[in-house]
C-alpha positions in Angstrom: -16.4 114.5 169.5 -18.5 111.8 171.1 -21.5 114.1 171.4 -21.4 115.1 167.8 -23.2 113.3 165.0 -21.6 112.1 161.8 -22.2 115.3 160.0 -21.0 117.4 163.0 -17.7 115.5 163.0 -17.4 116.0 159.2 -18.0 119.7 159.5 -15.6 120.0 162.4 -12.8 118.1 160.5 -13.6 119.9 157.2 -13.3 123.4 158.5 -9.5 123.4 158.6 -9.4 121.9 155.1 -11.9 124.5 153.9 -9.7 127.3 155.4 -6.6 125.9 153.6 -8.4 125.5 150.3 -9.8 129.1 150.5 -6.7 131.0 151.7 -3.9 128.8 150.5 -4.8 126.6 147.5 -7.1 129.1 145.7 -4.5 131.9 145.8 -1.8 129.5 144.7 -4.0 128.4 141.8 -4.6 132.0 140.8 -0.8 132.8 141.0 -0.1 129.7 138.9 -2.6 130.8 136.3 -1.1 134.3 136.1 2.4 132.8 135.6 1.1 131.1 132.4 -0.2 134.4 131.0 1.7 137.4 129.6 1.9 141.0 130.6 -0.3 143.6 129.0 -0.9 147.3 129.5 -4.3 146.9 131.3 -5.8 146.5 134.7 -5.0 143.8 135.9 -1.7 143.9 133.9 -1.9 140.4 132.4 -3.9 138.8 129.7 -6.7 136.3 130.6 -6.0 132.7 130.0 -9.4 132.2 128.4 -10.6 134.6 125.8 -12.7 134.1 122.7 -13.5 130.6 123.7 -9.8 129.6 123.5 -7.2 128.9 126.1 -4.0 130.9 125.8 -1.2 129.3 127.9 2.4 130.4 127.6 5.6 129.0 129.3 7.7 132.0 128.2 7.9 133.3 131.8 9.5 130.1 133.0 11.9 130.1 130.0 13.0 133.6 131.0 13.7 132.4 134.5 16.0 129.7 133.3 18.3 132.4 131.9 17.9 135.4 134.2 17.0 134.3 137.7 19.4 131.5 138.5 21.7 133.8 140.3 18.9 135.1 142.5 17.8 131.6 143.4 21.3 130.5 144.1 22.1 133.5 146.4 18.8 133.1 148.2 19.3 129.4 148.9 23.0 129.9 149.9 22.1 132.8 152.2 19.2 130.9 153.8 21.2 127.7 154.2 24.1 129.4 155.8 21.8 131.4 158.1 20.1 128.2 159.1 23.4 126.5 160.0 24.5 129.6 162.0 21.2 129.8 163.8 21.6 126.1 164.7 25.1 126.5 166.0 24.2 129.6 168.0 20.7 128.5 169.0 21.3 125.0 170.2 23.5 125.9 173.2 21.1 128.7 174.1 18.1 126.4 174.0 20.0 123.7 176.0 21.0 126.2 178.6 17.4 127.5 178.9 16.0 124.0 179.1 18.4 123.1 182.0 17.9 126.4 183.9 15.7 126.6 187.0 12.1 127.5 186.6 12.3 131.2 187.4 15.3 131.8 185.2 13.9 129.7 182.4 10.9 132.0 182.0 13.1 135.1 182.2 15.4 133.7 179.5 12.5 132.8 177.3 11.3 136.4 177.7 14.6 137.7 176.5 14.4 135.4 173.5 11.0 136.8 172.6 11.8 140.4 173.4 13.0 141.4 169.9 9.5 140.6 168.5 8.1 143.6 170.5 9.8 145.8 168.0 9.2 146.1 164.2 11.6 144.1 162.0 12.1 147.2 159.9 13.3 149.2 162.9 15.6 146.4 164.0 17.2 146.2 160.5 17.8 150.0 160.5 19.4 149.6 163.9 21.9 147.1 162.4 22.7 149.7 159.7 23.6 152.1 162.4 25.8 149.5 164.1 27.5 148.2 161.0 28.1 151.3 158.8 31.7 152.7 158.6 30.8 155.4 161.1 28.7 153.0 163.2 29.0 151.8 166.7 31.0 148.6 165.9 33.7 150.3 163.8 34.0 153.1 166.4 34.6 150.5 169.2 37.1 148.6 167.2 39.0 151.7 166.2 38.9 152.9 169.8 40.4 149.6 171.0 43.1 149.8 168.4 42.1 146.5 166.8 41.7 148.1 163.3 43.3 151.1 161.6 40.5 151.8 159.1 36.7 151.2 159.2 35.6 147.8 158.1 33.1 147.4 155.2 30.3 145.6 157.0 27.2 146.8 155.1 26.0 146.4 151.5 27.5 142.8 151.3 26.7 139.2 151.9 28.1 139.4 155.5 25.6 142.1 156.5 22.7 140.0 155.0 23.8 137.0 157.0 24.0 139.0 160.2 20.5 140.3 159.7 19.1 136.9 158.9 20.7 135.2 161.8 19.6 138.0 164.2 16.0 138.1 162.9 15.4 134.3 162.7 17.5 133.0 165.7 14.4 132.9 168.0 12.6 130.6 165.5 15.5 128.1 166.0 15.7 128.4 169.7 12.0 127.9 170.5 11.5 124.5 168.8 14.8 123.3 170.2 13.8 124.4 173.7 10.5 122.6 173.3 12.2 119.3 172.6 15.1 119.7 175.0 12.8 120.7 177.9 10.9 117.4 177.5 14.0 115.1 177.8 13.6 112.4 180.4 16.2 113.1 183.2 16.3 109.4 184.0 17.8 108.7 180.6 20.6 111.2 181.2 21.2 109.8 184.7 21.3 106.2 183.3 23.9 107.3 180.7 26.0 108.9 183.5 25.7 105.8 185.7 26.9 103.6 182.9 30.1 105.7 182.7 29.3 107.9 179.7 31.2 111.2 179.7 29.1 114.4 179.2 30.1 114.8 175.5 29.3 111.1 174.9 25.9 111.5 176.6 25.2 114.6 174.4 26.2 112.9 171.1 24.6 109.5 171.9 21.4 110.6 173.8 20.6 114.3 173.8 21.4 115.1 170.1 19.4 112.1 168.6 16.4 112.9 170.8 16.5 116.5 169.8 16.6 116.0 166.0 12.9 116.6 165.5 13.4 120.1 167.1 16.4 120.6 164.9 14.3 119.8 161.8 11.5 122.0 162.9 13.8 124.9 163.7 15.6 124.5 160.4 12.4 124.8 158.5 11.2 127.8 160.4 14.5 129.6 159.6 15.2 128.4 156.1 11.8 128.9 154.5 11.2 132.6 155.4 14.9 133.4 154.9 14.8 132.3 151.3 12.0 134.8 150.4 13.3 137.6 152.6 13.1 141.1 151.1 13.7 143.7 153.8 17.0 142.4 155.1 18.7 141.9 151.7 17.4 145.2 150.4 18.6 147.3 153.3 21.7 145.5 154.4 22.8 143.8 151.1 22.8 146.8 148.8 22.4 146.9 145.1 24.8 144.0 144.4 22.8 141.5 146.5 20.2 139.8 144.4 17.7 137.5 146.2 14.3 136.1 145.2 12.4 138.5 147.4 14.0 141.5 145.7 13.3 140.1 142.3 9.6 139.6 143.2 9.4 143.2 144.4 11.0 144.5 141.2 8.8 142.5 138.9 5.6 143.3 140.7 6.0 147.0 141.5 8.8 148.4 139.3 8.4 146.4 136.1 4.6 145.7 136.7 5.2 142.3 135.1 2.8 140.2 137.2 3.2 137.0 135.1 7.0 137.0 135.4 6.7 137.7 139.1 4.1 134.9 139.5 6.5 132.5 137.7 9.3 133.5 140.1 7.0 132.8 143.0 5.8 129.4 141.7 9.4 128.2 141.2 10.1 129.3 144.7 7.1 127.3 146.1 8.4 124.2 144.3 11.9 124.7 145.7 10.5 125.1 149.3 8.1 122.1 149.0 10.9 119.6 148.6 12.6 120.3 152.0 9.2 120.4 153.6 8.4 116.9 152.3 11.8 115.6 153.4 11.6 117.0 156.9 8.0 115.8 157.3 9.1 112.3 156.4 12.0 112.5 158.8 9.8 113.8 161.7 7.2 111.0 161.1 9.9 108.4 161.1 11.4 109.8 164.3 8.0 110.1 166.1 7.5 107.4 168.7 4.9 104.8 167.8 
């Protein structure tokens, strides 16, 4: 930076903003514009906002959402929130154990955490169908052990969706938590022990507060993509499960109603922006000065 001129620094700093403007803000503006239009039998399948020198803006798509998509948003937020909590409950002990493991074992355990990403998500979801279906592996094992007398209904319901979400997004919770927990100062933990604090007291009073930024980052990495997930609810949830990702697919490809789908997407963006701002404010407040 010292060897660059004023214009060189401006260009270097402006490149990320130009990238965001071109590949994030511009598409978002286009989708917002489509959401204010209405569907027509043409290519593209929506009416232009400006025609004949006049601006034609309609809020009908958003009015339709108020009556027809509340259930989809509610189920999506509930599924994503519960999956985030389960990932935190399961991922925190795993991340803590990896962070406290010796160097060689630490790398091996991180490898196992990342190993599922070597396989396509679609294949992994189909594997869960084979495990959870009435004639699947899990039911056969439970029947063989005599724990159940009839196959359990584990697919085409909310439970299957939660299992798929937790399995798919658990690494996104573990990795940020590991990054924070691995940076904990050992002298702080030793000082707490020297002062007579029991292990659970040290965890609640020292470890957990210092790891909250990792908790917040992991929660965002799980919650945001889980809200808009399509593959897992479609394959594991069955026809009774209605989530936003499925609604978007139906409106775009089955109904060919791009304005309605764009309105669904814009409301989802607004809903996800709020937790982003809250978590960003929290992380900035917790960041050491």
